[in-house]
N, C-alpha and C positions, 0 to 999 in steps of 0.2 A: 843236074843242071842246078837245081837250086841246092843242093847239098854245096856245090863248089861255091854257088852265089854265097850263101852262108858264113862258109870258110875265109872267103876273103874279104868278107864285109865286118862280119860278127866283131873281129880284134878292132877294128875302125870304130864302129860304134863303141865296142864297151869304153875302148878310150876316151870316146866324146862324153859319155853318159858322166864316166867316172872324175873327168875334167871338170865337166859343170857341177858336179854334186860335192866334188872336194872342198876344202876348206883353202882351196889356195886361192889366190888373185881371180876374180871372174873376171871371163873375157869380157873383152870390151867391144860394141860396133865401132866401126871407121870414122863415124861423128866424133866419137870421145876420144879418140887418139888423138895425141899433137899432130898436129900437120905441117910441112911447111908453105903451103898456100893456104890463105883462108878456107878455114874451114865452114864445112856446109853446116846449117842447124841439122840437131839429131831429128830424122823421121819422127821415131816416138814421140818428141818433144812438140816438136814444132811443123807437125805435119802440111803441108802443101793441103790447097781444097781436096777434098774426097774426090776420087773417080766414082763415076756412077757405079752405083751398088753396093759402095763403102759406107755410105753414111748412115748405116742401121747401125753400127758399131760403137761400143764403147769405149773411151782411152784405155779403160780397165781392160777391155779384149786386147786392144791393140798392143801394150804393155805386156801383156802374155803371152803373145803373141811374138813380139820381139824377144822376150826371153827364151822362150824355144826354136825360136830361127838363130837366135846367137850363142846361147849358151848350151842348149843339148842337142839340136839335128845340129848346130856349127855349119850352116847351109851353105853360107861365105865362104867355108872353105873349096868348094867345087864350085858354086854356082857365080863366081866374082874371080877375073881377070886379076894376074899379076904380073909384077913390075919384071927388068932383068934379073935382079936379084932372087927372085920367088918367094918374095913378099907379096902381100894380097894389095891389089893397088884401090885405097879409099875412094878412087872417085868412080869405081866400076862395081861399089857394091852390092851384089845380086843382082848383074845384068847379065849374066852368063858369062861363059866363056870357056877356054881348053882345062879338060877334068886334069887333074895334077896328079891323079893317080895311074899308074902304066896298067894294063891289062895282063893278067898270070899267063904266063905262057901257054901258046895251045887253045887261050880262049876266045872264042871268035864273037862273040855277044859281049860289046862294051862302048858304055858311052865314051865318045871323046868329048865329047862339046855338050856341056851343062847348059838348060835353056837359062834366058833371063825369068826371073824371078820377080823383080822389082815392080811393081804394079799390076801383077798378074795378068800382061797381056794374052797371054795363049791361053787361060782358063776361066772359066767360070767358078764363081765360089764352090757352086756344089760339084764340080769336076774334080777340085780340088780336095774338097774334104771326101768324098769318093776315093782317089787317090792314097791320104794320109790315112784315112778307116782302114780302107782295105785291102788296100795293095795294087789297086788296078787301075790303071790312068784311062784317060778319054778316049783310048782305040779298044778298052775292053782286056788290054794284058799288063804283065809286070813291065814296071820300068825298068829297063837295062841296067846291071851294075855298072858303077856301085852304087847307083841309088837304090838303098834299102826299100822292103815292102815293107812299110812302115804300118803299125797298128795301131794309132792313135783313139783318143775317146772325142767325139763328136766336137765337145767343147773347145777341147783344145786344137783340131783342127782348125772350126772356124777363129778361134784367136789367130791362129796362123794367116788364116787370108785375111783377117782384119788388118795383121800386120804389114804382109805383104803389099796391099792395097795401100798402104799407106806412105810405101818407099818410094821416090821419085824416079 
């Protein structure tokens, strides 16, 4: 099962990491893209009042977390809704939604809906750090594919928590 997960998820992650580390134009957050409606302010720049537990983070941690979420983990690809054309919906960035990847044939364990990450309503910082450093979620299990079992450093995991807490 773990081997099948690795075979399914590894190419997607390799593409994301190579995209984030290439010399190509960096991926931008929805707030930085041109919008037809008035654009919301960038959460990394004009963050709303910090939720309880987020005040201990520095602006540098929030910016590092934004970079990791947007350019490396590419979390918005699964944890954001899409419009009828299949494009990411800027107004629901990291608010959860249907996973745009189809489960491989015969694969019965698959996440069809990605949870909301904006504001981290479902996790404590400690639970998120455990998930991102060990690959084990708050229920003591690996997350369902296509969510990869990350093995990040504690510093990077805390930076991601800082950024996600800042996203409305």
